[in-house]
C-alpha positions in Angstrom: -5.8 22.6 -7.3 -7.3 20.0 -4.9 -7.2 16.4 -6.0 -10.5 14.7 -6.8 -9.5 11.3 -5.6 -6.9 9.9 -3.1 -6.1 6.5 -1.7 -6.0 5.8 2.0 -3.5 3.1 3.1 -4.8 1.4 6.2 -1.9 0.8 8.6 -3.6 -0.1 11.9 -2.7 -3.8 11.8 1.0 -2.8 11.6 1.8 0.7 12.8 -1.4 0.8 14.8 -0.5 -2.2 16.9 3.3 -2.2 17.0 3.6 0.1 20.1 0.6 -1.2 22.0 1.4 -2.8 25.4 -1.6 -5.2 24.8 -0.5 -8.1 22.5 -3.4 -9.0 20.3 -3.8 -12.6 19.2 -3.3 -13.4 15.5 -7.1 -14.0 15.2 -7.7 -10.5 16.5 -5.3 -8.9 14.0 -7.0 -10.7 11.2 -10.3 -9.4 12.5 -8.8 -5.9 12.3 -7.8 -6.6 8.7 -11.4 -7.8 8.0 -12.7 -4.5 9.4 -10.5 -2.6 7.0 -11.8 -4.7 4.1 -15.4 -4.2 5.2 -14.8 -0.4 5.2 -13.5 -0.7 1.6 -9.7 -0.4 2.1 -7.8 -1.3 -1.0 -4.3 -1.1 0.5 -3.7 -2.5 4.0 -0.3 -2.7 5.7 -0.9 -6.0 7.6 2.4 -6.6 9.5 6.1 -6.0 9.7 9.0 -8.4 9.4 11.2 -7.4 12.3 13.0 -9.2 15.1 10.3 -10.4 17.6 12.5 -9.4 20.6 12.6 -5.8 19.4 8.9 -5.6 18.4 7.0 -8.5 20.1 3.7 -7.2 18.8 4.8 -8.3 15.3 6.1 -11.8 16.3 3.4 -13.6 14.4 4.0 -11.9 11.0 4.0 -15.1 9.1 0.9 -16.4 10.9 -1.0 -13.2 10.1 0.0 -13.5 6.4 -1.1 -17.1 6.3 -4.6 -16.2 7.6 -5.2 -13.3 5.2 -8.4 -13.7 3.2 -8.3 -13.5 -0.6 -9.8 -10.1 -1.6 -10.0 -9.1 -5.2 -8.4 -5.7 -5.9 -6.8 -5.4 -2.5 -3.0 -4.9 -2.0 -1.6 -6.4 1.2 1.7 -4.7 2.3 4.4 -5.7 4.7 7.0 -3.4 6.3 10.6 -4.5 6.1 13.7 -2.8 7.6 16.4 -4.9 6.0 17.0 -7.6 3.4 16.3 -10.4 5.9 12.8 -8.9 6.4 12.3 -8.7 2.7 13.2 -12.4 2.3 10.7 -13.3 5.0 8.0 -11.3 3.3 8.6 -13.0 -0.1 8.6 -16.4 1.6 5.0 -15.9 2.8 3.8 -15.8 -0.8 0.8 -13.9 0.5 1.7 -10.3 0.3 1.6 -8.1 -2.8 4.0 -5.3 -1.8 7.0 -4.5 0.3 7.3 -1.2 2.2 10.9 -0.2 3.0 12.0 2.4 5.5 15.0 4.8 5.2 15.4 7.2 8.2 16.5 10.7 7.4 19.1 10.9 10.2 21.9 8.6 11.2 21.0 8.5 14.8 17.4 7.3 14.2 18.7 4.9 11.6 21.0 3.3 14.1 18.3 3.1 16.7 15.6 1.8 14.3 17.7 -0.4 12.0 21.3 -0.4 13.2 22.4 1.4 10.0 23.5 4.8 8.9 21.6 6.8 6.2 24.1 5.7 3.6 23.8 2.0 4.6 20.0 2.3 4.7 19.9 3.8 1.2 22.2 1.2 -0.1 20.1 -1.6 1.4 16.9 -0.1 0.0 18.3 0.3 -3.4 19.3 -3.4 -3.5 15.8 -4.5 -2.4 14.1 -2.1 -4.9 16.3 -3.4 -7.7 15.5 -7.0 -6.8 11.8 -6.3 -6.5 11.8 -4.6 -9.9 13.5 -7.5 -11.5 10.9 -9.9 -10.0 8.0 -7.7 -11.0 7.2 -7.3 -7.3 5.7 -4.1 -5.9 8.0 -2.1 -3.5 7.8 1.3 -2.1 9.9 3.3 0.4 9.2 5.7 3.2 11.7 8.3 4.4 11.2 8.3 8.2 11.6 11.2 10.6 11.2 13.5 7.5 9.9 16.4 9.5 12.1 16.1 12.6 14.2 13.5 14.5 13.9 12.9 18.3 17.6 12.7 18.5 19.0 15.2 16.0 16.2 17.7 15.8 15.3 19.5 12.5 15.8 17.7 9.2 16.6 19.9 6.2 14.5 19.6 3.0 17.7 19.3 0.9 18.6 16.2 2.8 15.2 14.6 2.0 15.6 15.5 -1.6 19.0 13.9 -1.8 17.8 10.6 -0.2 14.7 10.6 -2.5 16.7 11.1 -5.6 19.0 8.2 -4.8 16.0 6.0 -4.1 14.2 7.1 -7.2 17.1 5.7 -9.4 15.7 2.2 -8.6 12.1 3.2 -9.6 10.1 2.5 -6.4 6.3 2.2 -6.7 6.2 5.4 -4.6 8.1 7.5 -2.1 6.6 8.6 1.2 7.5 11.2 3.8 6.7 10.2 7.4 6.3 12.5 10.3 7.3 9.7 12.6 7.2 11.8 15.8 4.4 14.2 14.9 6.3 17.5 14.8 5.5 18.7 11.3 3.2 21.6 10.4 1.3 22.3 7.1 3.8 24.8 5.7 6.6 22.2 6.0 4.4 19.6 4.4 3.7 21.9 1.4 7.3 22.9 1.0 8.8 19.4 1.3 6.3 17.6 -1.0 6.6 20.3 -3.6 10.4 20.0 -3.4 10.1 16.3 -4.0 7.7 16.7 -6.9 10.1 19.2 -8.5 13.1 16.9 -8.0 11.5 13.6 -8.9 9.1 14.7 -11.7 5.7 13.1 -12.4 6.7 9.5 -12.7 7.1 8.6 -9.0 3.9 9.1 -6.9 4.1 10.5 -3.4 2.6 9.2 -0.2 2.3 10.9 3.3 2.4 9.3 6.7 1.4 11.6 9.6 1.3 11.1 13.4 -1.0 13.3 15.4 1.4 13.6 18.4 1.0 17.4 18.6 -2.4 17.7 17.1 -1.3 18.7 13.6 -1.9 15.4 11.8 -5.2 16.2 10.0 -4.0 19.7 9.1 -0.9 18.1 7.6 -3.0 15.7 5.7 -5.0 18.6 4.2 -1.7 20.2 3.2 -0.5 17.0 1.6 -3.6 16.5 -0.5 -3.4 20.2 -1.6 0.2 19.6 -2.6 -0.8 16.7 -4.9 0.0 13.7 -2.7 -2.1 10.8 -4.0 -1.9 8.4 -1.0 -2.1 9.0 2.7 -1.5 6.5 5.5 -4.0 6.3 8.4 -4.9 4.0 11.2 -8.4 3.0 12.4 -9.0 4.6 15.7 -5.9 6.7 15.5 -3.8 4.1 17.2 -0.1 3.6 16.7 3.4 4.9 17.3 7.0 4.0 16.9 8.7 1.8 19.5 12.1 3.6 18.8 10.9 7.2 19.0 10.1 8.7 22.5 6.5 9.9 22.8 5.6 9.1 19.2 1.9 8.6 19.6 -0.8 7.6 17.2 -1.4 8.0 13.5 -4.1 10.1 12.2 -7.4 8.2 12.5 -8.7 6.8 9.3 -12.3 7.8 10.1 -11.2 11.4 11.0 -9.3 11.6 7.6 -12.3 10.1 5.8 -14.6 12.7 7.4 -12.2 15.5 6.2 -12.1 14.2 2.7 -15.9 13.7 2.6 -16.6 17.3 3.6 -14.0 18.5 1.0 -15.6 16.3 -1.8 -12.4 14.4 -2.3 -13.1 10.7 -3.1 -11.3 7.9 -1.2 -13.5 4.7 -1.5 -13.9 4.1 2.2 -17.2 3.8 4.1 -17.3 6.1 7.1 -20.0 4.2 8.9 -18.0 1.0 8.7 -14.9 2.8 9.8 -16.7 3.9 13.0 -17.8 0.3 13.6 -14.2 -0.7 13.3 -12.9 2.1 15.6 -15.4 1.0 18.3 -14.2 -2.6 17.9 -10.6 -1.5 18.3 -11.4 0.5 21.4 -13.2 -2.5 22.9 -10.4 -4.9 22.1 -7.7 -2.6 23.5 -9.8 -1.8 26.6 -9.1 1.9 26.7 -10.1 5.1 25.1 -8.5 5.7 21.6 -7.6 9.0 19.9 -10.3 9.0 17.3 -12.3 12.2 17.4 -15.1 11.0 15.1 -15.7 8.0 17.4 -16.5 10.5 20.1 -18.4 13.1 18.1 -20.0 11.1 15.3 -20.5 12.1 11.7 -22.2 15.3 10.5 -24.8 16.2 9.4 -26.7 14.0 11.8 -30.4 14.5 11.4 -31.6 11.9 13.9 -31.6 11.8 17.7 -30.5 8.9 19.9 -33.9 7.2 19.4 -33.6 7.3 15.6 -36.2 10.0 15.2 -35.7 12.9 12.8 -34.9 16.2 14.4 
């Protein structure tokens, strides 16, 4: 049975920008956050706390956090890859949530974080435990959950084992990420249903899809149909992983919002404002962006270019 309501986590300020050759100024990143707020976003991933030499686009993480506007009911999230990143996040005293990453393969874990699966799980468990004791929100994403650029296919059983170990520390939610955009809807259905069966109803699930091979929106549909309550998306469809070859953009927030609108699934975002935001992103980056809705517009459209009813 299709869900009546889902949450869209806006990730353009972090995942959307981390692989862009154009380095945006802190003020521009805060403008992007503001666009998300104007569109009604209630969860926004604003930055990541990583080494600036490895991901120079995120070198101003603390400055971004310092400039965040107070917004009632909005959860600001920061991505962390290790305990040092978690400590930096807490020190800002501006974020409400930490997002951890545990890759599903050893090779990607070594490339992304310099740690094996076992070491990543152990690190995540320590952070989750600390966050729980503080009363601080923390969630975790299993990266390359649908395929690894270095090791190939990832087995569902391996994902379940990782998720069950993480679940022992009671994260806010567990996500599966198609980091390199190789997943298809049948895999999405099978893997999320396997997690629901293994974890039970107490741990919500989130999905993170890249549209590298044009399956992202179809995968989002499959995730919602499987009962996933939160989906990540990026204004304009920008994004990608610096440590995964050819890992292009996230699904576009406006494209996802259009899909959900036409399916009568609630999500609290304003599509008109999302299109304004996507146009702004395209202008700032100075190049065409992946968003399909920015090109085609909403439907039904009952006016012509002069504003007259057709």
